[in-house]
C-alpha positions as CSV (number, residue, x, y, z in Angstrom):
1,M,-90.5,54.9,48.9
2,N,-89.2,51.8,47.2
3,P,-91.6,48.8,48.0
4,R,-88.7,46.6,49.1
5,V,-87.5,49.4,51.5
6,W,-91.0,49.9,52.8
7,I,-91.4,46.1,53.5
8,K,-88.0,46.0,55.2
9,S,-88.4,49.1,57.3
10,R,-92.1,48.7,58.2
11,L,-92.4,44.9,58.6
12,A,-89.1,43.0,58.7
13,D,-87.2,45.4,60.9
14,R,-90.1,45.5,63.4
15,A,-90.3,41.7,63.5
16,L,-86.5,41.5,64.0
17,A,-86.4,44.1,66.8
18,P,-85.9,41.5,69.5
19,L,-82.9,40.0,67.6
20,R,-81.4,43.5,67.2
21,S,-81.6,44.0,71.0
22,E,-79.9,40.6,71.5
23,L,-77.1,41.5,69.2
24,V,-76.5,44.9,70.9
25,D,-76.1,43.0,74.2
26,H,-73.2,41.1,72.6
27,I,-71.5,44.4,71.4
28,D,-69.0,45.9,73.8
29,H,-69.2,49.6,74.8
30,G,-67.0,51.8,72.7
31,S,-66.6,49.3,69.9
32,V,-65.8,50.1,66.3
33,L,-68.4,48.1,64.4
34,L,-68.7,46.8,60.8
35,E,-72.0,45.5,59.6
36,I,-72.2,43.7,56.3
37,G,-75.6,43.5,54.7
38,C,-76.9,46.3,56.9
39,G,-80.1,46.9,55.0
40,T,-82.0,49.9,56.4
41,G,-79.5,50.3,59.2
42,A,-81.8,49.0,61.9
43,L,-79.0,47.4,63.9
44,M,-76.7,50.4,63.7
45,F,-79.4,52.6,65.0
46,H,-80.0,50.3,67.9
47,A,-76.3,50.2,68.7
48,A,-75.5,53.9,68.0
49,S,-75.4,54.9,71.7
50,K,-73.2,52.0,72.6
51,I,-70.5,52.1,69.9
52,S,-67.8,54.7,69.2
53,Y,-68.2,54.2,65.4
54,G,-70.3,52.1,63.1
55,Y,-69.9,51.4,59.4
56,G,-72.7,49.6,57.5
57,I,-72.4,48.4,54.0
58,D,-75.0,46.8,51.7
59,L,-75.4,46.0,47.9
60,D,-78.9,47.6,47.8
61,C,-78.4,51.3,47.2
62,D,-82.1,52.0,48.0
63,M,-81.7,50.5,51.5
64,I,-78.5,52.5,52.0
65,N,-80.2,55.8,50.8
66,Y,-83.0,55.1,53.4
67,A,-80.4,54.5,56.1
68,V,-78.4,57.6,55.2
69,K,-81.5,59.8,55.3
70,K,-82.6,58.4,58.7
71,C,-79.1,58.9,60.1
72,R,-79.3,62.6,59.1
73,Q,-82.7,62.9,60.7
74,K,-81.4,61.4,63.9
75,N,-78.3,63.6,63.7
76,L,-76.0,60.7,64.4
77,A,-72.3,61.5,63.7
78,N,-70.8,58.2,64.7
79,I,-72.4,55.9,62.1
80,E,-72.0,55.8,58.3
81,F,-73.5,53.8,55.5
82,A,-72.2,53.0,52.0
83,C,-73.5,51.0,49.0
84,L,-70.6,48.5,48.6
85,D,-69.9,44.9,47.8
86,A,-68.2,43.2,50.7
87,L,-66.5,40.8,48.2
88,T,-64.7,43.5,46.4
89,T,-64.2,46.1,49.2
90,D,-61.0,46.6,51.1
91,V,-62.2,46.3,54.6
92,S,-60.3,48.0,57.4
93,K,-59.8,46.8,61.0
94,Y,-62.8,46.7,63.4
95,D,-63.4,45.6,66.9
96,I,-66.5,43.7,65.8
97,A,-67.9,42.6,62.5
98,T,-71.5,41.5,62.2
99,S,-74.1,40.3,59.7
100,T,-77.8,39.4,60.2
101,L,-79.7,36.9,58.0
102,C,-77.5,37.6,55.1
103,L,-75.0,34.7,54.5
104,H,-77.6,32.0,54.1
105,E,-78.9,33.9,51.1
106,L,-75.7,33.6,49.2
107,K,-73.9,30.9,47.3
108,E,-71.6,29.0,49.7
109,D,-68.4,30.3,48.1
110,S,-69.5,33.9,48.4
111,A,-70.9,33.5,51.9
112,C,-67.6,31.9,53.1
113,A,-65.5,34.6,51.3
114,I,-67.5,37.3,53.2
115,L,-67.2,35.4,56.5
116,E,-63.5,35.0,56.0
117,T,-63.2,38.8,55.3
118,M,-65.1,39.4,58.6
119,I,-62.9,37.0,60.5
120,N,-59.7,38.7,59.2
121,S,-60.9,42.2,59.8
122,A,-62.4,42.0,63.3
123,D,-61.4,40.7,66.7
124,K,-64.9,39.4,67.2
125,V,-67.5,38.3,64.6
126,L,-71.3,38.1,65.4
127,I,-73.4,36.2,62.9
128,A,-77.1,36.1,63.4
129,D,-78.6,33.6,61.0
130,Y,-80.9,30.7,60.6
131,S,-80.5,27.6,62.8
132,E,-82.6,24.5,63.3
133,P,-86.1,25.6,64.5
134,N,-87.6,24.1,67.6
135,S,-91.2,24.2,66.4
136,F,-93.1,23.1,63.3
137,S,-94.4,26.7,62.9
138,G,-90.9,28.0,63.0
139,K,-89.8,25.6,60.3
140,V,-92.7,26.4,58.0
141,G,-92.2,30.1,58.5
142,I,-88.6,30.0,57.5
143,E,-89.3,27.7,54.5
144,M,-92.0,30.0,53.3
145,D,-89.9,33.2,53.8
146,E,-87.0,31.7,51.9
147,F,-89.2,30.4,49.1
148,I,-90.9,33.8,48.6
149,S,-87.6,35.7,49.0
150,G,-86.1,34.0,45.9
151,H,-82.9,32.5,47.4
152,Y,-84.4,29.1,48.5
153,R,-81.7,27.1,46.7
154,N,-78.9,28.8,48.6
155,F,-80.8,28.4,51.9
156,R,-81.3,24.7,51.3
157,K,-77.6,24.2,50.7
158,Y,-76.8,26.2,53.8
159,R,-79.1,24.0,55.9
160,K,-78.0,20.8,54.3
161,N,-74.3,21.6,54.9
162,G,-74.9,22.1,58.6
163,W,-75.9,25.7,59.1
164,M,-73.4,28.4,60.2
165,P,-71.0,26.0,62.0
166,A,-70.1,24.3,58.6
167,Y,-69.2,27.7,57.1
168,A,-67.2,28.6,60.2
169,K,-65.2,25.4,60.0
170,R,-64.6,25.9,56.3
171,V,-63.0,29.4,56.9
172,G,-61.0,28.2,59.9
173,A,-63.0,30.1,62.5
174,R,-63.6,29.1,66.1
175,I,-67.1,29.3,67.6
176,N,-66.8,30.9,71.0
177,N,-70.5,31.0,71.9
178,V,-73.9,30.2,70.4
179,T,-77.0,32.1,71.7
180,P,-80.4,31.0,70.5
181,S,-82.6,34.0,69.8
182,V,-86.1,34.4,71.2
183,I,-87.1,34.2,67.5
184,D,-87.4,30.5,66.8
185,G,-84.9,29.3,64.2
186,I,-82.4,32.1,64.6
187,S,-79.1,31.9,66.5
188,I,-76.2,34.3,67.2
189,W,-72.8,32.8,66.7
190,E,-69.7,34.5,68.2
191,L,-66.7,33.6,66.1
192,K,-63.0,34.3,66.2
193,K,-60.1,33.4,64.0
194,D,-58.7,30.0,65.1
195,M,-55.0,30.9,65.8
196,H,-54.2,27.3,66.7
197,K,-55.3,26.1,63.2
198,M,-53.3,29.0,61.6
199,S,-50.2,28.0,63.5
200,Q,-50.6,24.4,62.2
201,A,-51.0,25.5,58.6
């Protein structure tokens, strides 16, 4: 198994299991779900019994291959995975679009372009990403993780600009709800297209 996939599936996915459960609580029964940056498919597998259909995409083909293999092992017919770039893919219409700890890794323009795609393709958008930690240990943990992961510069700009609310404002999205995760320093933002702003444009 690819070392990155092993770390993601054996360590990161287990650590983020509480967050996956929180996200599934925000997903309506029978929804058609799009996940951008799905990784090993952990969220899709958590949500499989609740959704009518799920489509996960990721740039990392090794992660997608792992997810596809696991999907076959579980004999799940209502979820699919593909190695695709959200910035260049024609995304269809979904009930819900979601992304977990992905947008902060990207340059601001790319992150906002993906967020705008999600807003335009779904009735509800759920973004689980970093927010201001409440504890010193939470802050240090996030700083260390981002430094080791190799996208610290993009994370610093994300933080400096004002976290996810700044990106939502830039793409003209309305924040309906913010739910702090039990994992310190992560929040779930529920976004929708701001029709009032569109009517004024």
